[in-house]
C-alpha positions in Angstrom: 109.2 -6.9 95.6 106.1 -4.2 95.0 103.4 -5.9 92.4 100.7 -4.0 91.5 101.8 -0.2 91.1 104.7 0.1 88.3 105.7 3.6 87.9 106.1 5.3 84.5 107.9 8.8 83.9 106.8 10.7 81.6 109.2 13.3 79.7 108.5 16.6 79.4 112.1 18.6 77.7 109.4 19.0 74.3 107.7 22.2 76.0 110.7 23.9 76.2 112.0 23.2 72.9 108.7 24.4 71.0 108.4 27.1 74.0 110.0 29.6 71.4 107.6 29.0 68.7 104.9 29.2 70.7 105.6 32.9 72.1 107.2 34.2 68.3 103.4 33.1 67.0 101.0 33.5 70.0 102.2 36.8 71.7 103.8 36.4 75.2 104.8 32.8 76.6 106.1 34.0 79.9 103.7 35.7 82.5 107.0 37.9 83.2 106.8 39.6 79.8 103.5 40.8 79.6 103.0 44.3 81.2 100.7 44.1 84.7 97.8 46.1 83.7 96.8 43.1 80.8 97.0 40.3 83.8 94.0 39.5 86.1 92.8 37.3 88.6 90.5 34.9 88.8 88.2 37.3 90.7 88.0 40.1 88.1 87.8 38.1 85.8 84.3 36.3 87.1 83.3 39.5 88.2 83.4 41.4 84.7 80.9 37.8 83.5 78.6 38.6 85.9 78.0 41.9 84.7 76.1 42.6 81.3 77.3 44.1 78.2 75.2 47.5 78.4 76.9 48.2 82.1 80.4 47.0 80.6 80.5 49.2 77.7 78.9 52.2 79.5 82.2 52.0 82.3 85.9 52.3 81.7 87.2 50.0 79.8 90.6 47.3 80.2 91.7 45.3 78.3 90.3 42.5 80.1 86.5 44.4 79.3 87.6 44.8 75.3 88.4 41.5 75.0 85.2 40.0 76.0 83.3 42.9 74.3 84.8 41.8 71.4 84.1 38.2 72.8 81.0 38.3 72.8 80.5 39.8 69.7 81.6 37.2 68.0 80.0 34.4 70.3 76.6 35.5 69.0 76.8 35.6 65.1 75.2 32.8 64.6 76.7 31.0 61.9 73.8 29.4 60.1 71.9 32.3 59.5 74.8 34.9 59.3 74.4 38.2 57.2 77.5 39.6 55.3 78.4 42.1 57.8 78.6 39.3 60.2 81.2 37.2 57.7 83.2 40.7 57.9 83.0 40.6 61.8 84.8 38.1 62.3 86.2 37.7 59.5 88.7 40.5 60.3 88.3 39.1 63.9 91.0 35.8 63.1 93.6 37.7 63.1 93.2 39.5 66.5 95.5 39.3 69.0 94.8 38.9 72.6 95.4 41.8 75.2 94.6 40.2 78.5 95.7 37.0 80.1 95.7 34.7 83.1 98.2 32.9 84.8 98.6 29.3 84.4 97.2 27.1 87.2 101.2 25.4 86.5 103.2 27.6 85.9 104.6 31.3 85.1 102.3 30.7 81.6 100.3 34.2 79.8 97.1 32.4 78.7 95.0 34.2 76.5 91.7 34.8 78.7 89.4 35.0 75.4 90.7 33.0 72.5 88.6 35.8 70.2 91.2 34.5 66.6 89.8 30.6 67.3 86.7 31.3 67.9 85.9 33.0 65.0 87.4 30.7 62.4 85.4 27.5 63.9 82.2 29.8 63.3 83.5 30.7 59.8 83.9 26.8 59.2 80.5 26.9 60.5 79.2 28.9 57.7 80.6 27.4 55.3 79.9 23.8 56.5 75.8 25.6 56.7 75.6 26.5 52.7 77.0 23.3 51.8 74.6 21.2 54.0 72.3 20.8 51.4 74.2 19.9 49.1 75.5 16.8 50.7 71.9 15.5 51.8 71.3 15.6 48.1 74.9 13.5 47.7 73.8 11.2 50.6 71.0 10.4 49.2 72.0 10.1 45.3 76.1 8.6 45.5 76.4 8.1 49.2 79.8 6.5 47.7 81.3 9.8 46.5 79.7 11.6 50.0 82.0 9.6 51.6 84.9 10.6 49.7 83.8 14.6 49.8 83.2 14.7 53.5 87.1 13.1 54.7 87.7 16.0 52.3 88.9 19.1 54.2 87.3 20.4 57.0 84.3 22.2 55.8 82.8 19.3 54.3 83.5 17.3 57.7 80.9 19.2 59.6 78.8 19.1 56.1 78.2 15.8 56.2 77.9 15.8 59.9 74.9 17.6 59.7 73.3 15.7 56.3 73.3 12.7 58.4 72.0 14.1 62.0 69.2 14.8 59.7 68.7 11.9 57.2 65.6 9.7 58.5 66.3 6.5 58.6 69.1 5.7 55.4 69.2 2.5 54.1 70.7 0.1 54.7 72.4 -0.3 51.2 73.6 3.6 51.9 74.7 2.6 55.2 76.5 0.4 54.0 78.5 1.8 51.2 79.1 4.3 53.5 80.5 2.4 56.7 82.8 0.3 53.7 83.5 3.7 51.8 85.0 5.1 55.5 86.8 2.0 56.8 88.8 1.6 52.9 90.1 5.6 53.6 90.6 5.3 56.5 92.0 8.8 58.6 90.5 10.7 61.7 87.9 12.3 59.6 86.2 8.8 58.7 86.3 7.5 62.1 84.5 10.4 63.5 81.6 9.6 60.0 81.2 6.0 61.9 80.6 7.1 65.2 78.0 9.7 64.2 77.0 6.7 61.7 76.8 5.1 65.3 74.5 7.7 66.9 72.5 8.6 64.0 71.5 4.6 62.6 72.9 2.3 65.6 74.5 0.7 63.4 76.3 -2.3 64.7 78.9 -2.4 61.7 79.5 1.3 62.1 80.7 0.4 65.7 82.8 -2.6 64.8 84.6 -0.7 62.2 85.7 2.0 64.2 87.2 -0.5 66.8 88.8 -2.5 64.1 90.5 0.7 62.5 94.1 0.9 63.5 94.2 4.0 64.4 94.4 5.3 67.6 91.7 7.7 68.5 89.5 9.0 71.7 86.5 8.3 69.7 87.4 4.9 70.4 86.8 5.3 74.0 84.6 7.6 74.0 82.6 5.0 71.8 82.8 2.2 74.4 81.6 4.3 77.4 78.6 4.9 75.5 77.8 2.0 74.0 75.1 1.3 76.6 72.9 4.4 75.2 73.3 3.2 71.6 73.0 -1.3 71.5 70.9 -4.3 73.3 72.6 -6.2 75.9 73.4 -8.4 74.0 74.8 -6.6 70.8 77.5 -4.6 73.8 78.1 -8.2 74.5 79.6 -9.6 71.2 81.6 -5.8 70.6 82.8 -6.4 73.6 84.2 -9.8 73.4 85.1 -9.2 70.5 87.6 -6.4 71.1 88.5 -8.4 73.8 89.1 -12.1 72.2 90.9 -9.7 70.2 93.5 -8.6 72.4 92.9 -5.0 71.1 94.1 -1.8 71.7 90.7 -1.5 74.1 90.7 -4.6 75.4 91.3 -4.2 79.2 88.1 -1.3 79.0 86.3 -3.6 77.6 87.1 -6.0 80.1 85.5 -3.6 82.9 83.0 -2.8 80.7 81.8 -5.9 80.0 82.0 -6.0 83.7 78.9 -3.8 84.0 76.6 -5.8 82.2 73.4 -7.1 83.3 74.2 -10.9 85.6 72.4 -12.8 83.3 74.8 -11.7 80.1 77.6 -11.9 82.0 80.2 -15.3 81.6 82.5 -14.7 84.2 84.9 -17.6 82.6 86.0 -15.0 80.3 87.5 -12.4 84.0 89.1 -16.4 85.0 90.8 -17.3 81.4 93.0 -13.8 81.6 93.4 -13.5 84.9 97.3 -14.9 84.8 97.6 -12.9 82.0 100.1 -10.2 82.0 98.6 -7.3 79.7 94.8 -8.2 81.0 95.1 -9.9 84.6 94.6 -6.9 86.5 91.9 -5.1 84.5 90.3 -9.2 85.1 91.0 -8.9 88.7 89.1 -5.4 89.1 85.9 -6.6 86.3 85.7 -9.8 88.2 85.6 -7.7 92.0 82.8 -5.9 90.2 80.6 -9.1 90.2 81.8 -10.1 93.1 80.4 -7.7 95.1 77.2 -7.9 93.2 77.0 -11.5 94.0 78.9 -12.3 96.8 79.7 -15.4 96.2 83.8 -15.9 96.4 83.3 -19.6 96.2 84.8 -19.8 92.4 88.0 -17.4 93.3 88.9 -19.0 96.0 88.9 -22.1 94.2 91.2 -21.0 91.6 94.0 -19.4 93.6 93.8 -22.6 95.2 94.4 -24.8 92.4 96.8 -21.9 90.1 98.7 -21.3 93.7 102.3 -21.8 91.7 101.0 -19.9 88.9 102.6 -16.2 90.4 100.5 -14.1 87.7 97.4 -15.9 88.5 97.8 -15.6 92.9 98.4 -12.1 92.3 96.1 -10.8 90.6 93.4 -13.0 91.7 94.7 -11.8 95.8 94.0 -8.4 93.9 90.5 -9.2 93.1 89.7 -9.5 97.3 91.5 -6.9 97.3 88.9 -5.0 95.1 86.2 -6.1 96.0 86.9 -4.7 99.6 84.4 -6.0 102.4 85.3 -8.1 106.0 84.2 -11.4 104.1 86.7 -10.9 101.2 89.5 -10.0 103.7 88.4 -12.7 106.2 89.4 -14.8 102.5 92.9 -13.0 102.3 93.4 -13.5 106.3 92.5 -17.3 105.8 94.7 -17.5 102.2 97.8 -16.5 104.5 96.9 -18.4 107.8 96.7 -21.2 105.9 100.4 -21.0 103.8 97.8 -20.9 100.5 100.0 -17.9 98.9 103.6 -19.6 98.1 105.7 -16.0 97.2 106.4 -14.6 99.9 106.7 -11.1 98.5 102.5 -11.3 98.3 102.1 -12.7 101.6 104.1 -9.6 103.0 101.9 -7.5 100.5 98.9 -9.5 102.0 99.3 -8.8 105.3 99.9 -4.9 104.9 96.6 -5.2 103.3 95.3 -6.6 106.4 96.6 -4.3 109.4 
């Protein structure tokens, strides 16, 4: 029995169920439904993009050139200083139906080359946010509780609040704490976005704790975990990571690996050993331990651990996995020694280690 690899299958039935809806709302779905003169290759797209707009306007046009020129027109609108005429351009563009398509790399699906309507909607939202930015900057100082409530009410307000927070220099601890408490109680994706802004702009340790403590699943948590060295001292990172690990939070496995990236003087390897026999965190602990061993070259504690826990299947599995992850002549030597001295009691593991050593 293999004890390292696990295979998971993901269903794709939902794609076929919603295909009709997508086709109705966004134009042709299958590449065969699009006229051939509206389908373009990657080479054709690169050629058009390499030319300046004046030369494109002076030559015979096609669906690709026409869409690209319109895309550039929309792209060039600066939301912070847009005129009424430019607003009108964006408003018209929100209902634009694309004419130029490419074939999706994973199947015969028609994909618009330039999503002009979505770009125009985003720019209009930005214009609304810039218009409210001054209001939110004033509210942040005068009434942070109200600021927090309004900032999560819609997309325009969210972006206005983000800009106000980015422009705010040295918020007082009172204001920062008020925002964190309010966003923690409000919940929702918008609150996580703004807690993340507070981490980035104010280097707020409390905001990071609040974001990680949220019950919501969000890629922002993973992004913040990877970005901890950018925002916090080694000591602060250590506290945040240990907290995530000990709470066995959603990010605990990732936190263990991140913990192994701290400077050697901040790492307590006992933490890794305490989870090696854990069904959920054992493999991550093995990988983290291998990073530390690769750095300091000391195998003695791991070998002692394997010998003293030889009757525990999970402990042995993850212990020898750590040696495999180290992947040095010395680690292979220890694996060979464990095998030859009959220190591994489980036959399937013996067979697998023998395969590793071939």
